[in-house]
C-alpha positions in Angstrom: -14.8 -10.6 0.8 -18.1 -10.9 2.6 -21.4 -10.0 1.1 -21.7 -6.2 1.3 -25.2 -6.4 2.8 -24.4 -8.1 6.1 -26.8 -5.8 7.9 -29.3 -5.4 5.1 -32.4 -7.3 4.3 -32.1 -10.9 3.1 -33.2 -10.1 -0.5 -30.4 -7.6 -0.9 -27.9 -10.3 -0.4 -29.4 -12.4 -3.2 -27.9 -10.3 -6.1 -26.2 -12.3 -8.8 -22.5 -12.6 -9.0 -21.4 -10.9 -12.3 -18.5 -12.4 -14.1 -18.0 -13.4 -17.8 -17.9 -17.2 -18.2 -19.3 -18.0 -14.8 -21.5 -21.1 -14.6 -25.1 -21.1 -13.4 -24.0 -22.7 -10.1 -22.2 -19.5 -9.2 -24.7 -16.9 -10.6 -26.6 -16.3 -7.3 -25.4 -16.4 -3.8 -28.0 -19.0 -2.7 -27.1 -21.2 -5.7 -23.4 -20.8 -4.9 -23.9 -21.8 -1.3 -26.1 -24.8 -2.1 -23.4 -26.0 -4.5 -20.6 -26.1 -2.0 -22.8 -27.3 0.9 -22.1 -31.0 0.3 -18.4 -30.4 0.3 -18.7 -28.4 3.5 -20.0 -31.5 5.3 -16.8 -33.3 4.4 -13.8 -31.3 5.7 -11.3 -33.7 4.1 -12.3 -32.5 0.7 -10.1 -29.7 -0.8 -11.8 -29.4 -4.2 -15.4 -28.8 -5.4 -16.4 -30.2 -8.8 -18.1 -27.6 -11.0 -19.0 -28.6 -14.6 -16.2 -31.1 -14.8 -13.6 -28.7 -13.3 -12.1 -29.3 -9.9 -12.2 -26.0 -8.1 -9.7 -25.9 -5.2 -11.4 -24.4 -2.2 -8.9 -24.7 0.6 -6.7 -22.5 2.8 -3.7 -22.8 0.5 -5.6 -21.6 -2.6 -7.1 -18.7 -0.6 -3.8 -17.7 0.8 -2.3 -17.8 -2.7 -5.0 -15.6 -4.1 -4.5 -13.0 -1.4 -0.7 -13.4 -1.6 -0.5 -14.5 2.1 1.8 -17.1 3.6 0.8 -20.6 4.6 1.4 -21.9 8.1 1.6 -25.5 9.2 0.7 -24.3 12.7 -0.1 -20.6 13.2 0.0 -19.0 16.6 -3.6 -17.9 16.5 -4.9 -21.4 16.0 -2.7 -22.8 18.7 -3.8 -20.1 21.2 -7.5 -20.7 20.3 -7.2 -24.4 21.1 -5.2 -23.9 24.3 -7.0 -21.1 26.2 -6.1 -21.0 29.8 -7.8 -18.8 32.5 -4.8 -16.6 32.9 -4.6 -16.0 29.2 -8.3 -14.9 29.2 -7.4 -12.2 31.7 -4.4 -11.2 29.7 -6.5 -10.9 26.5 -9.0 -8.7 28.4 -6.3 -6.4 29.7 -4.8 -6.0 26.2 -8.0 -5.3 24.4 -10.3 -3.5 26.8 -10.5 -0.5 29.1 -9.8 -1.0 32.9 -12.6 -2.5 34.8 -13.9 -4.7 32.0 -14.9 -8.3 32.5 -15.9 -11.3 30.6 -19.6 -12.4 30.3 -20.2 -16.1 30.6 -23.3 -18.0 29.5 -24.8 -21.0 31.3 -23.0 -23.2 28.8 -19.6 -21.7 29.8 -19.2 -19.6 26.6 -17.2 -16.4 27.1 -18.1 -13.2 25.4 -17.2 -9.5 25.8 -19.3 -6.4 25.3 -18.1 -4.1 22.5 -18.4 -1.0 24.7 -15.4 -2.3 26.7 -13.0 -2.2 23.7 -10.3 0.4 23.5 -10.5 2.7 20.5 -7.7 0.9 18.6 -9.3 -2.5 19.3 -12.6 -1.2 18.1 -11.2 -0.2 14.8 -9.7 -3.7 14.3 -13.0 -5.3 15.4 -14.8 -3.3 12.7 -12.4 -4.8 10.1 -12.7 -8.4 11.1 -16.5 -8.1 11.6 -17.0 -7.1 7.9 -13.9 -8.5 6.2 -12.7 -11.7 7.9 -15.3 -13.1 10.4 -18.6 -11.6 9.2 -21.2 -11.2 11.9 -24.6 -9.4 12.2 -24.1 -9.0 16.0 -22.2 -5.9 17.0 -22.9 -5.5 20.7 -21.2 -8.7 22.0 -18.0 -10.2 20.8 -17.3 -14.0 20.8 -14.2 -15.4 22.4 -12.9 -16.5 18.9 -13.0 -12.9 17.7 -11.4 -11.6 20.9 -8.5 -14.1 20.5 -8.2 -13.0 16.8 -8.0 -9.3 17.9 -5.4 -10.2 20.5 -3.3 -12.1 17.9 -3.5 -9.1 15.5 -2.5 -6.5 18.1 0.3 -8.6 19.6 1.8 -9.6 16.2 1.1 -13.3 16.3 1.0 -15.4 13.1 -2.4 -15.9 11.6 -3.5 -18.3 8.8 -6.0 -16.1 7.1 -6.9 -18.7 4.5 -7.9 -21.1 7.2 -10.2 -18.5 8.8 -11.9 -17.7 5.5 -12.3 -21.3 4.6 -13.9 -22.1 8.0 -16.3 -19.1 7.5 -17.2 -20.3 4.0 -18.0 -23.9 5.3 -20.0 -22.5 8.2 -22.0 -20.3 5.9 -22.6 -23.1 3.5 -24.1 -25.4 6.2 -26.6 -22.7 7.3 -30.0 -22.5 5.6 -30.6 -18.8 6.1 -28.5 -15.7 6.0 -26.2 -14.1 3.4 -23.4 -16.0 1.6 -19.9 -15.0 2.7 -16.9 -14.4 0.4 -18.7 -14.9 -3.0 -16.0 -12.9 -4.8 -13.2 -15.1 -3.4 -15.1 -18.3 -4.4 -15.7 -16.8 -7.9 -12.1 -16.0 -8.4 -11.0 -19.5 -7.4 -13.4 -20.9 -10.0 -12.2 -18.6 -12.7 -8.6 -19.4 -12.0 -9.4 -23.2 -12.1 -11.2 -22.7 -15.4 -8.2 -20.8 -16.9 -5.8 -23.7 -15.8 -8.2 -26.3 -17.2 -8.5 -24.4 -20.5 -4.7 -24.1 -20.8 -4.3 -27.9 -20.3 -7.0 -28.6 -22.9 -6.0 -26.1 -25.6 -2.5 -25.0 -24.8 -3.7 -21.4 -25.1 -4.0 -19.0 -22.2 -7.4 -17.3 -22.3 -8.7 -15.2 -19.4 -12.5 -15.5 -19.2 -12.7 -12.2 -17.2 -11.0 -10.3 -20.0 -13.3 -7.9 -22.0 -13.5 -8.0 -25.7 -11.1 -5.5 -27.4 -12.7 -2.2 -28.5 -12.7 -2.0 -32.3 -10.9 1.0 -33.8 -12.7 3.4 -36.1 -12.5 2.3 -39.7 -12.2 5.9 -41.0 -9.4 7.8 -39.2 -11.0 11.1 -40.0 -14.1 10.1 -38.0 -12.2 9.2 -34.9 -12.6 11.6 -32.1 -9.7 14.0 -31.7 -7.6 13.5 -28.6 -7.2 16.4 -26.3 -3.7 17.9 -26.3 -1.7 17.2 -23.2 -0.8 20.3 -21.3 3.0 20.6 -20.8 3.9 20.7 -17.2 5.2 23.9 -15.7 8.9 23.4 -14.8 8.5 25.3 -11.6 5.8 23.0 -10.3 6.9 19.7 -11.9 9.1 17.5 -9.9 10.5 15.4 -12.7 10.1 17.8 -15.7 13.1 19.1 -17.6 13.6 22.9 -18.0 12.6 24.3 -21.4 15.5 25.2 -23.7 16.5 28.8 -23.8 15.8 31.0 -26.8 19.6 30.9 -27.7 19.6 27.1 -27.8 16.4 27.0 -29.9 17.9 29.4 -32.4 21.1 27.4 -32.5 19.2 24.1 -33.2 17.1 25.7 -35.9 20.2 26.5 -38.0 
């Protein structure tokens, strides 16, 4: 997930990432980004070494964490790399109100104004803006995000892990701005640490697990538990009816 302070001041995105057993490289967002920046400049790398542990930061690991499928060639990526003029018009008609049009810069880059989006498309744009493709700009929408919106609303296959990985790499190569997806990166490290610990000791230990709470030595000093209120049969869906007085008298004999 992206930093929750996308539209907040810079210092509000520098909060430490809290997790037991986390190395110093992952304690703050700037440190986290600086640590993975060298790997971001080499796309062929699929692992980032941290304290002797190889942390897999790749689309497969991300998809596995979110329990999403992997795609050798997803339809969104294919569409993005094979945009034709007629497809641009089709995307516009699918996502925007009648009379909308593309804006094009001097460099030939297509964008669309958010005010043109239909209500349904606007809801999905809010989702991808804060959860999948973080952006501080809300008035204009890039072609890449428009194609993603089109793929979502038309039911095309999307490799989410590939998108998140690209956003992580793009963020790592920038000098300013918030770090995206710190929680996802943290979980990937902790998972790698667990696997490394199992190989080394043969014992499964979860570094995110809290210490067990000690029981009271004197049972008399333990706080009494509140008695559970028996559900009313008339208002309980799964409760059994209370036995009749005749049955209770028969059982007490």
